[in-house]
C-alpha positions as CSV (number, residue, x, y, z in Angstrom):
1,M,0.2,0.2,0.0
2,K,1.0,3.4,-0.8
3,G,2.0,6.2,1.7
4,A,4.2,6.5,4.7
5,A,2.5,4.7,7.9
6,T,2.5,6.4,11.2
7,M,0.3,4.8,13.9
8,V,-2.1,7.2,15.4
9,R,-3.8,6.1,18.6
10,E,-7.6,6.3,18.7
11,P,-8.9,8.5,21.4
12,I,-11.5,7.9,24.1
13,R,-14.5,9.9,22.9
14,R,-17.0,11.4,25.6
15,V,-20.2,13.1,25.4
16,T,-22.5,14.4,28.1
17,V,-26.2,15.0,27.6
18,G,-28.1,16.1,30.6
19,R,-27.5,13.6,33.3
20,W,-26.4,11.0,31.0
21,S,-22.6,10.6,30.0
22,A,-21.4,8.2,27.1
23,E,-17.8,7.1,26.6
24,L,-16.6,5.3,23.4
25,L,-13.6,3.3,24.3
26,P,-11.3,2.3,21.3
27,R,-10.0,-1.2,20.6
28,Q,-7.0,-1.6,22.9
29,P,-5.3,-4.0,25.6
30,Y,-6.7,-3.0,29.0
31,E,-6.9,-4.0,32.7
32,A,-9.4,-2.4,34.8
33,Q,-10.6,-2.8,38.6
34,Y,-13.0,-0.5,40.3
35,V,-16.3,-0.2,42.4
36,A,-19.1,1.0,40.5
37,D,-20.2,4.3,42.0
38,R,-23.5,4.2,39.9
39,P,-25.1,1.8,37.3
40,I,-23.2,1.2,34.1
41,L,-24.6,-0.1,31.1
42,G,-22.1,-1.4,28.6
43,F,-22.1,-2.5,25.1
44,A,-19.3,-4.5,23.1
45,F,-19.3,-3.6,19.5
46,E,-16.7,-6.4,19.0
47,S,-15.9,-10.0,20.2
48,Q,-13.5,-9.7,23.3
49,A,-11.6,-12.5,25.2
50,G,-9.7,-12.1,28.5
51,A,-10.6,-12.6,32.1
52,H,-13.0,-11.1,34.6
53,A,-14.9,-11.2,38.0
54,Y,-17.9,-9.6,39.3
55,A,-18.9,-9.0,42.8
56,S,-15.8,-10.5,44.5
57,D,-16.1,-13.7,42.6
58,R,-13.2,-15.7,41.3
59,I,-11.5,-14.5,38.2
60,R,-12.8,-16.6,35.1
61,P,-11.8,-16.5,31.5
62,F,-14.4,-14.9,29.2
63,R,-15.1,-14.8,25.5
64,A,-17.9,-12.1,24.8
65,R,-19.8,-12.2,21.6
66,P,-20.2,-9.1,19.4
67,N,-22.9,-6.8,20.0
68,G,-23.4,-7.8,23.5
69,L,-25.3,-5.9,26.3
70,A,-23.9,-5.7,29.6
71,Y,-24.8,-4.3,33.2
72,V,-23.1,-3.5,36.3
73,P,-24.9,-2.2,39.2
74,K,-24.0,0.5,41.8
75,G,-21.6,-0.8,44.5
76,C,-20.6,-3.9,42.4
77,D,-16.7,-4.4,42.3
78,V,-15.4,-5.4,38.9
79,F,-12.2,-6.8,37.6
80,S,-11.7,-7.0,33.8
81,R,-8.6,-7.4,31.5
82,S,-7.8,-8.3,27.9
83,S,-4.8,-8.5,25.8
84,A,-6.5,-7.1,22.7
85,G,-9.8,-5.6,24.0
86,G,-12.5,-4.5,21.6
87,E,-14.5,-1.2,20.9
88,Y,-16.8,-0.7,23.7
89,L,-19.5,1.8,24.8
90,I,-20.1,2.9,28.3
91,L,-23.2,4.7,29.5
92,R,-23.9,6.2,33.0
93,G,-26.4,8.5,34.5
94,F,-29.3,6.6,33.9
95,E,-32.1,5.4,36.4
96,L,-33.8,1.9,36.3
97,K,-37.0,0.8,37.9
98,G,-37.3,-1.6,40.9
99,P,-34.3,-3.5,42.3
100,S,-30.7,-2.9,41.1
101,G,-30.4,-6.6,40.0
102,V,-27.1,-8.6,39.5
103,P,-24.5,-7.8,36.9
104,F,-24.7,-9.3,33.3
105,S,-22.7,-9.2,30.3
106,D,-22.8,-10.8,26.6
107,R,-26.6,-10.4,26.4
108,S,-27.8,-10.4,22.8
109,D,-30.4,-8.0,21.8
110,S,-30.9,-6.6,18.4
111,A,-32.9,-3.4,19.4
112,A,-30.0,-2.6,21.8
113,A,-27.5,-3.1,19.1
114,A,-29.3,-0.7,16.7
115,A,-29.5,2.0,19.4
116,A,-25.7,1.5,20.3
117,H,-24.7,1.7,16.6
118,A,-26.6,4.9,16.2
119,L,-25.2,6.5,19.4
120,R,-21.7,5.5,18.0
121,R,-22.5,7.2,14.7
122,L,-23.4,10.5,16.5
123,V,-20.2,10.4,18.6
124,L,-17.8,9.6,15.7
125,S,-19.2,12.0,13.4
126,H,-18.4,15.3,15.4
127,A,-21.2,16.9,13.8
128,P,-23.3,19.4,15.9
129,C,-26.3,17.7,17.3
130,D,-29.1,18.8,19.5
131,S,-29.6,16.9,22.7
132,L,-32.8,15.2,21.3
133,S,-30.8,13.5,18.7
134,Y,-28.4,11.8,21.4
135,E,-31.4,11.2,23.6
136,A,-33.2,9.0,21.3
137,P,-30.6,6.2,21.1
138,I,-29.7,6.6,24.8
139,I,-33.3,6.1,25.8
140,A,-33.8,3.1,23.6
141,L,-30.5,1.6,25.2
142,V,-31.9,2.2,28.8
143,E,-35.3,0.7,27.9
144,R,-33.7,-2.3,26.6
145,L,-31.6,-2.7,29.8
146,Q,-34.8,-2.2,31.8
147,S,-36.5,-5.0,29.9
148,H,-33.5,-7.5,30.7
149,M,-33.9,-6.4,34.3
150,D,-37.6,-7.0,34.3
151,Q,-37.5,-10.4,32.7
152,E,-35.0,-12.8,31.6
153,P,-34.6,-12.9,27.7
154,D,-36.1,-16.1,25.8
155,R,-32.9,-17.5,24.4
156,R,-34.8,-20.7,22.9
157,G,-35.1,-21.5,19.2
158,A,-32.6,-20.3,16.5
159,A,-30.2,-18.8,19.1
160,D,-29.5,-22.2,20.6
161,S,-28.2,-23.5,17.4
162,M,-25.4,-20.8,17.4
163,T,-23.2,-22.1,20.1
164,A,-20.1,-20.1,21.3
165,A,-17.9,-22.4,19.4
166,R,-19.8,-22.2,16.2
167,L,-20.0,-18.3,16.3
168,K,-16.3,-18.2,17.2
169,R,-15.8,-20.4,13.9
170,I,-17.9,-17.9,11.7
171,E,-16.1,-14.8,13.2
172,E,-12.8,-16.1,12.2
173,M,-13.9,-17.0,8.9
174,I,-15.2,-13.5,8.5
175,E,-12.0,-12.1,9.6
176,A,-10.0,-14.2,7.4
177,R,-11.9,-12.9,4.3
178,L,-12.6,-9.4,4.7
179,G,-10.6,-8.3,1.8
180,G,-12.3,-10.7,-0.6
181,A,-15.8,-11.9,-1.7
182,L,-17.9,-13.5,1.0
183,T,-21.5,-14.6,1.0
184,V,-23.9,-15.6,3.8
185,Q,-24.4,-18.9,1.8
186,E,-20.7,-19.8,2.4
187,L,-21.2,-19.0,6.1
188,A,-24.2,-21.2,6.3
189,D,-22.6,-23.9,4.4
190,E,-19.7,-23.9,6.9
191,L,-22.0,-25.0,9.6
192,G,-24.1,-27.1,7.5
193,L,-27.3,-24.9,8.0
194,S,-29.7,-23.5,5.5
195,T,-29.2,-19.6,4.6
196,G,-32.4,-18.6,6.1
197,F,-31.9,-20.6,9.5
198,F,-28.3,-19.4,9.6
199,A,-29.3,-15.8,9.2
200,R,-32.0,-16.1,12.0
201,A,-29.5,-18.0,14.3
202,F,-26.7,-15.5,13.7
203,K,-28.7,-12.4,14.3
204,A,-30.3,-13.9,17.6
205,A,-26.7,-14.6,18.6
206,A,-24.6,-11.6,17.5
207,G,-27.4,-8.9,17.6
208,R,-27.0,-8.1,14.0
209,S,-27.8,-9.8,10.6
210,P,-24.7,-11.6,8.9
211,H,-24.7,-8.6,6.3
212,A,-24.6,-6.0,8.8
213,Y,-22.1,-7.7,10.8
214,I,-19.7,-8.4,8.0
215,L,-20.0,-4.6,6.9
216,D,-19.2,-3.5,10.5
217,R,-16.1,-5.8,10.5
218,R,-14.9,-4.2,7.3
219,L,-15.4,-0.6,8.5
220,A,-13.5,-1.7,11.7
221,R,-10.7,-3.1,9.8
222,A,-10.5,0.1,7.5
223,R,-10.5,2.3,10.7
224,A,-7.6,0.4,12.0
225,L,-5.7,0.9,8.6
226,L,-6.5,4.6,8.6
227,A,-5.1,4.9,12.3
228,S,-2.1,3.1,11.0
229,G,-1.3,5.9,8.8
230,I,-1.9,4.5,5.5
231,K,-2.8,7.1,3.0
232,D,-4.1,5.6,0.0
233,L,-7.8,5.2,0.3
234,C,-8.3,3.1,-2.8
235,A,-5.9,0.5,-1.4
236,I,-7.7,0.5,2.0
237,A,-10.9,-0.1,0.3
238,L,-9.7,-3.0,-1.8
239,A,-8.0,-4.4,1.5
240,T,-11.4,-4.4,3.4
241,G,-13.6,-5.8,0.6
242,F,-15.0,-2.6,-0.8
243,S,-15.2,-2.4,-4.6
244,S,-13.7,1.3,-4.7
245,H,-12.8,4.4,-2.9
246,A,-16.4,5.7,-3.2
247,H,-18.1,2.4,-2.0
248,L,-15.7,2.6,1.1
249,T,-16.6,6.6,1.7
250,T,-20.4,5.7,1.1
251,A,-20.1,2.9,3.8
252,F,-18.4,5.1,6.1
253,R,-20.8,7.8,6.0
254,Q,-23.8,5.8,6.2
255,R,-22.7,3.8,9.1
256,L,-20.3,6.1,10.9
257,G,-21.7,9.5,9.9
258,I,-18.2,10.7,8.7
259,S,-16.0,10.3,5.7
260,P,-12.8,8.3,6.0
261,S,-10.8,11.5,5.1
262,A,-12.6,13.6,8.0
263,Y,-12.1,10.5,10.3
264,R,-8.3,10.5,9.7
265,R,-8.2,14.2,10.2
266,G,-9.9,13.8,13.5
267,L,-7.4,11.0,14.7
268,A,-4.6,13.5,13.7
269,A,-6.0,16.3,15.7
270,A,-6.5,14.1,18.8
271,A,-2.9,13.0,18.5
272,V,-1.6,16.5,18.5
273,G,-3.9,17.3,21.6
274,H,-3.1,14.1,23.5
275,P,0.7,13.3,22.9
């Protein structure tokens, strides 16, 4: 690929809307230990693996699925570490009805996924937005969390067929082929399932349709290449499965609310402001 490569670390992005505050954490290794001073809603955009412990329980290995909803009640002590991490959204300042409940993570919820992706798009775009624009996805996320607090989600049916091992196998296949042609039929064939059943099972387990998930992963790879300092957008497009620079730019704008060039300028500005 053409152009000198200089790695730029992606910043933590923060937004405050009234009593709500949101943090968008970039993919990076981490180790965190804290006691929650208020309830925390978390959302993992990517798969993550590492070790964690809640409420003084013993430290256990974990592998979290993509588009997973998480919750930590006030007063809960948390330990978590990962050698790679993953892009993660944290929301604070909300109120829940009823008991505070117990912590959980890795809950699949397509409505929560849609709201989290909409909120990420606003945070990344840097475009001036009124509070109402941010409130809609924030409220939707809190409502989905309340739903999980009120009643255990129904995990029967198609979701049962997408085991953790199967989901990991499909994720690895997608990552290995992001730069080339890939169809949902091929993914279904990998597991010996019909295309329709596979699509339903994948969405139930991963919170997004296979098509949306593949596009999310291609954009995540493109963001990483932009941060690495590669300047040739055509080369980035071809390396991430897009047919052209224009195709990449359109997907960036539609999904992330910003062009690749503007995204790269934002990274450079953040690097100057945070040496």
